[in-house]
N, C-alpha and C positions, 0 to 999 in steps of 0.2 A: 715661422715666428708665432709664438703664443701671445695672445692679447689678454691682459688682466685689467679688470675694472675695479677700482677702489672707490666705493660709494659712500664711505663714512670717513671722518677725520681719523687718520692712523699715522703714527709716528713715522716721519721720513727716514729716520735712522733705522727703524725696524723694517722698512721696506727696501733697504739697500740690496739685499740678496736678489730681489726681483729687478730693481731698477738697473743694477749692474750686470745682470745676466744678458749675454749676447743674443739669446734666443727668446727673450721676453720683452714685450712692449707694455708699459704700464700707463694707464690713464686714470687720473684722480678727478672724479666728477662727483662732488658731494651735494647733499640737499635735494636729490631727485625725488619727485613724486613717483607713485607706483606706475602711472601712465608713462611718465618720462623714462623711467628705467626700462619698462617694457619696450619702448621704441628704440632703445639702443643696445639692449643686452644680447641681441642675436649675433653681434659681431665679436663677442668675447668668449674665451675659453675658460676663464676663471673669474669669480666674483669674490672680493674681499669686503667684509662688513664688520662693524662693531654691533651696537645695540640699536642704533637709530633706524637703519634700513630694515624694513619688514620684507623678507624674501618670501613672497606669497606663491601660491601654486601658479597663478597667471604669469608671474615673472619667470618662474622656472620653466614653464611650458614655452615661453617665448625665447628662452636661452637655448637655441637649437645646437649651439656649439659648446655649451657649458660642460666641463668635465669635473670641476670642483668648485665648491663654495667654502670659503675660509672664514671662520669667525675669530677675530682677534680678541679672545676672551674665553670664558668658560661656558656660560649659558648659551643655548641655541634655541630658546623659545621663540625668537623672531624669525626662524627659518622653518619652512614646511618640510619636515624630514620625510614624511611619507611621499610627497610629490617628488622630492629629490631622489629618493630611493627608487621609485617607480621609473624614473627617467635614467637611472644608472649614474647619477651624479654623486660623487663622494663629498660628504660634508665633514670638515675637520675643524677642530677647535684648539685652544691653547690652555690646557688645564693646569699647567705648572707655573705659568708666568707670574702669578700674583701671590704665590705661597709666602715668600719672605715679607712682602709688603703687608699682607693681612696679618701675619704673625706680629710684625712690629707695631702695627696699629692696635692690635689687641693688648700688647704689653704697655703701650702708651696709655691706653684707657685704664688698665689696671693700676698703673702708677699714679695717674691723675686721680683715680678713685681713692687710693690709699692716702693721698696727701691733700685732697680737696683743692687741687690746683685751679680748675676753672672758677670755682666759687671764690677762692682767695684773690684771683686775678681781678674778677669783676669788682669786688669791694675796694681793692687797692687803687685801681684806676679811677674809681669813683671818689677817691679822696678819703677813704676810711682805712686807718691803720689798725687792723683788727687781727691780733695774733692769737687771741684766746679762743676764737670760734672754730679754729681749723686744726685741732689736734688730730694728727694722723696716726697711722700704724706702719710699722716696718713690714717688708715682705719676707725678710730673713726669718727662718724657723716657722713660717706659716705653712699650712697645708693647702696646696693648690689641687683642686679636682678638675680634671680635664675630661669632658664628656665628648668623645669622638677623637680618636688618635690616628687620623689620616695625615696627609702631608702637613697641613697647617697646625693641627693639634700637637704633633710631634715637635715641630719647630718651636711652638710656644713652650712646651715642656723643657726643651733644651735651654731656652733663655731663663726660664724660671729656676732651673737647677743652678745656673751661674749666680743667681741671687740668693742661693742658699735655701730655697723653698723645698719642702717635702712634697713629693709628687705621687698622687694617686690618680688613676685614670680608668675609663671604661671604653672598650671598643669590642664589638662582637667578633672581630676577626684577628686582632693582634694577638700573637702567641705570647705566652708567659716568658719564653726564652728571649724574644726580641725586646719585650717590655723591660726585662731585667737588665739587658744591655744598655737600654736608654735611661735606666735609673728610675723607672716608673713601676709602682706597685699596682697591679691590676685589681680592681674592686668592682662590686656591683654598683649600679646607679644609686640604690638605696643607701649603701655605705657612704658613697661620696656625698650624697645629699645631707646625711646626718653628721659628717665629721669634718668637711672641708671648711677652711676659713675663707677661701676664695674659690669660686666656681666659674669656669669659662666653657662655653659650648662651641663645638666645632663639628656638628653633625649636619647633614643635609636636612631640609624640611620634607618629611614624608608623613604619611598617615600615622606611622608609628611614633615619630618624634614630635608631631604637632602637640603643643602644650605638655611636653614630657615633664616640664617643671611647672606645676600648678599649685592650687591651694593645698592639696594633700601633701605635697613635697615641702612647701614652705612651713607647714605646721610642725615638721620634725627637724628642721634645720638648726644648726648651732646658732644661738642668738648672737647677733653682731657680725654675721658673715657678709660677704660682698659678692656680687655676681656680675659677669660680663658677657655680652652677646655681640660678637662681630661676625656671626655666621649667617643666620637667616631669621627674619622676623617670624614669629609664630611658634618658635620652639619653646619660648617661655610665655606663659599666660600673663599678659600685660596688666590686666585688672587685678589679678591675684598678687602680682608683684607690688603694685601700689599699696594694697592692703597690708602686705608684709612689711613694707617700709614704714607705713604709718603706725604699725603696731610695735616697731622696734626689733622685729625678727631679723630683718635685713638692714645693715648699716648704710649700704649704698649700692647703686647699680650704674653700670656704664653700657650704653647701647649704641651701636652703629647702625642698627637695622630696626625696622618696625614691621608689624604684621601687615599693615597697609601703608604703602609709601606713595607720595609723601604723606606724613601724618596730618590729621585734621588740625586746624589752628587751636582747637580747645583740647587737644590730646593731653592727658594728665602728665605725661613724661616731660612736656615742654615747660612746665612751671613748677615741677617738684624740686625742692631744694636738695634732695639726696640723689638725684639722677643726673648723670652726664650723658649728653646725646651728641652725635655727629651724623651728618647726612649721607650715610652709606659710603664712607671714604676708604673702606678696607683695601681696595685695589687702586686707589688714586695716588699713585706716585709716578714720576717721570720714568723711573726704571721699570716699573710694572707695565706701563703702557708700551715701552720699547720692547720688553721681553716677550709680551704676547704677540706683538707684531713680528718680531724675529721668528718666533716659533711657528706661527701660522704661515709666514712667507716661505720658510724652509719646506714645510709639508706641501704647499701648493706647487713649488718647483718639482719636488719629487714625483708628485702625481702627474703633472704635465709631461714629465720626461719618462713616465712609466717606470720609476724607481721605487724601491720599498719605502713605505711611509707609515706613520703612526697617528694616533689620536683621531681616527675616523669615528664618527658617531652614528653611522647608518650601516646598512647591510653590506657585507663583503661579497665579492663575486663568487658564484658557485657554478660549475658547468651546467648547462641547461638540462641535459638529460638526467643528471643526478639531482638537480633541483626539483624536477618534476616528480621524482620518486620520494624525495625526503620532505618536500614542502608541507604535506599534511601532518608531519610529525613535529614541525617546529613549535607550533602552539602547545601541543601536548607536553613537550619537553620543558617548556617554560612553566607551564601549569604544575607539572610534577615538582619542579624546583621550588616554586612559590608555596606550594602546599606543604611539602616536607619540612621546609625550614621553619614553618610555624608550629610544627609538631616537636621540635627538637630544642633542647637546652644545651648551653655551653658554647664555647668558641669552636667554630668549624675547623677541623684539621684535615679531613679526607673526604673526597667526593668520588664515588664509584658509580659509573654508568654501565649498565649491563644491557646489551642489545641482543634479543633472542629471536629465533625464527628466521624468516626471510631477510630481516634487516642485517643479519650477520654476514650476508654475502655482499653488502654495500659498504662504501666508504662513509661511515657515519660521523666522521669528524665535524661536518657542518652542524650537527645537532648539539655538540658540546657547548658552544657559546650560548645557546638558548637555555640549556639547563642551568648554566652558571648565572645567566642574567636573571632567571627566576629566583635563584638562591640569593644572590647579592642584592638585588633590588628591594628585598624586604627590609634591609638595613640601610641601604644607600638609595639615593633618589634615582629615578629612571634617567634623569639628566646626566648622572655620573656614570652609570653602567649601561652598556649596550652590547649587542652581539659581536661587535668588533673588539672592544676592549675588555670583555668579561674575563677572558683567559688571563690577560695581563694583570688585571686587578686581583684575580685569585692568587696568582703567583706572588704578588706583592704582599699578600696576607698569609703567606706560607701555607696555602691550602694545596694539599697533594691531590692530584687528579689521576684516576685509573679508569681505563675503558676495557670492558670485557665483552666477549661475544660467545654466543651459544646457539646452536641450531635447534635446541630443544625448548619448547614452551609448554606450560601446563594446560593451556586452553586455546588462546588465539594464535593465529598464524604468525603474528609479530607482537612482541612485548618489549617494553623498556622498564627496567627496574633501576631505581635511583636510591643509593645508600649514602647517608651522611654519618660520619664518625666525628664526634666532638670530644672536647676535654672531659665530658661527663658520660656520654652514652653513644649508642649507635642505633639508628632507626632507618627503615626503608619503606618504600612504596613502589607499586607497579601500576603502569598504565598501558592502555592499548587503544586502538581505533576500532570501533565496532561498525560494521557496514551499515550505512543508512542512518547511523546515530551520531557518530563522531567520537571524540575523545572521552574516555571513561577511566576513573580510578578503579582498578579491579582488585588490588590488595593493599592493605595497610599492615605492614609487618606480615605476620603469618595468617592474618584474618582476611578471608575473601569478602569483597564488597563489590557493588556496582554503583558508582557515584559519578554524576556529571560534575564538571568543574564549574559550578555556579552556586551562588547563594552562600549559606552558612552551615557548617557542620560542627556538632559537638562530639569530640572524641573523649570518652570517659573510660578510665581504667579503674576497676574496682574488684573487690573480693566477691566471689560468686555466692551471694547470700539471698535467701528469699525476701522479697519485698523491696529490694533496692530499685528495681526498674519502676515499680509503682511510685516510690517516693520521688524519683526523678521526674516522672510524668506529671505528678501532682504539683511539684514545685514549679515546673515550667508552665503548666496550665494556670496556676495562680498568678504567674507573672505575665500572663497574656501572650505567651510564646507557643505557637502551634507546632507540633511535630509532624513533618511531612512524611518521613520514612524513618524506620528504626531497623537496625541490624545489630545482632548480638552474637557474641562468640565466647567460648571458654576453653581452657586447656583440660580441665577436669572438674568434677563436681566439688564445689567449695573452694576451688583454686582461683587463679587469676582469670579475670574475665574482662571483656571490653563491650562498651555500648557505642554505636556510631549513629548519631541522630542528625538527620537533616531537618533544620528548623527554618521557619518562614521569616525570621528577622533576627538581628544581632542580639545576643544576650548582653545585658548590662554587667558591670563589674559586681554589683550586688548579687545578681543571679549566680555569677561564677563563684563568688565567695560562699553563697548558700549551698551550692552543690558540693563544694569542698568540705563543708561542715557535716555532710552526711558521713557517718563513721566508716562505712564500707568503701567509700570512694577515695582513691589514692591520688588521682591526678585528673585534671580537666583541661582540655584544650578546645578553644573555638577557632576553627579554620575558616578563613574567608577566601572564597574563590573570585572575589572582586578583581577586575583587571588591574587595579592600582596596587594589588597585594595588600589591601588593608587588613590589619590584624585585629581580631576581636579581643575579648577580655582574656587573654592567655594567662594561665596560672601554672606555676611549677608543680 
């Protein structure tokens, strides 16, 4: 008999799969403190939580029988994943249960925004019959820009199509073929910003998407546009939005999320007449609560019964002997993916992993999730992509995966080459483990380098002309940026050349634009090897 502890309020309907199972005994004990949970968790094989229970390392260590921790929802910030992984405990979540609910809330906010419904209601119940102040707009024939075409973004687009809206969208992974089938025209973020009548964001909050819509974007928007955020606070610069509203650039905004929640009592959103706000209600429906409970209950039963399962958010099991041989390469693979994706433009269509040397004799399949995690986490949050679901997420985005092996290497005993083919270009990098040193990037395309995966690197493509290196050095020096190392290469005198500069601090957008203004320079990329995958001022 498996024993399952439910420590947060979770829908009884959603728990039916557990409560009706003959081999499962369910106990619902909510409101436990950490100490109280520690005192009882040793008796249970599974723990089910929502967001209230903080599953700490101490709780996990006390759960000597725990096989699985289930989160009835998406986020797992309240669970110590490292502690769970080290104890061999599978952590599962329910990423699909709130898709429809969040989509519908987004559309409710959009319609309320278009027709001033909250403001009109407030005046009407206050006894004021005011029809002139609330002239709205129709959704039909308006252009909706959808930033982020994952599960929720696509559902929003489907609803908008039924209302006769023109759909344009951006997503770094969605293929043109799939977008066309959905009736969405793929566009750049800049195009969407400049042309959309309504914009809705459905991206995770990452270093790349933080304030992706800020003062610079508001300055070029179509006057009178409207904006909706039911995704994550911080994607839109709140202070810049207030300025754009006051200046008449933006006609209205609807937010279900704030950068800091709950917002301060004096937050400008709470008193602005052109802003509609709700207290993070995107997933707050009876159906969503039941759906996530059903999903996670199903996975818990599968894990306890040693049946196939999905939606795990931590490390899968690898045979111990193979794990010992491959473990040093896990971090290198993720770093290769994270660095190469920052060098590449266009939607990713193909990923090729080439294992050379002694690695060719091993089962290298456990390395692939780390490569894909590094690639996907640059655009998705680490909460969304992990080494268990990375392959699944890549398939959903029509990314073709190829693995090759070769006994030959150019230098080291083992090397991994990673190639990305996009809708625009193909690029590749090679990495290896150097004895006593660790992981190093040893080739960027055809150019040999020796770079540690740390700090910031400027990758500059230019015409091989005298004085170019000097101008770059002077520009960086005048900007207070020190060059730690420099490596240069060229195909022929006067032909294409490359500069690879390791710099001591991140280059600002102004510095990147100034570098691009040098006539001989064709392209500049700043690559960050920060663990979070933070992107610098990348320029096409």
